Phi, psi and omega in degrees: 000319183283332174298317180294330181281339187306317179298323179288323180291344178293335185240352183197164174277148179234131176260131178240127175239148177228129180231140175271120182269322174205195186301332185225021183228130177241153173237126178248129175245130175245114189239110177287138179286125179279142174268154184306325182264009180282152168290136182303336180298335180284356175253010179295124182281157169261126176241129182229126183237136177175184177287162177305322179294318177295320178295316178301319185281326190243342186298318181301316180296315180294322179294319178299317178295318179299314181297318180298314179294321178300314181294319178296318179296315179299318180294316179297317178296320179295319179296317179296319179296316179296321179296316180293321179293322179292325180287334182279000000 
């Protein structure tokens, strides 16, 4: 799980919360810390709910996908901002 988080941690702090919903269900929230000049979409949390076994088996894969999409979105937003500034 932490290996998958490393690319995101390179640019921001991440808050992780875990809550027990019932006898066999947990909810994990991975919340990237937004910077003042960030687009709010870059602070969208990942929420994953399941049994402890499901979390052990799947959270890393979902986290890797989330981090990849987060990085692509940040890159696309930065490119769009640079293009608009160059045009102005």
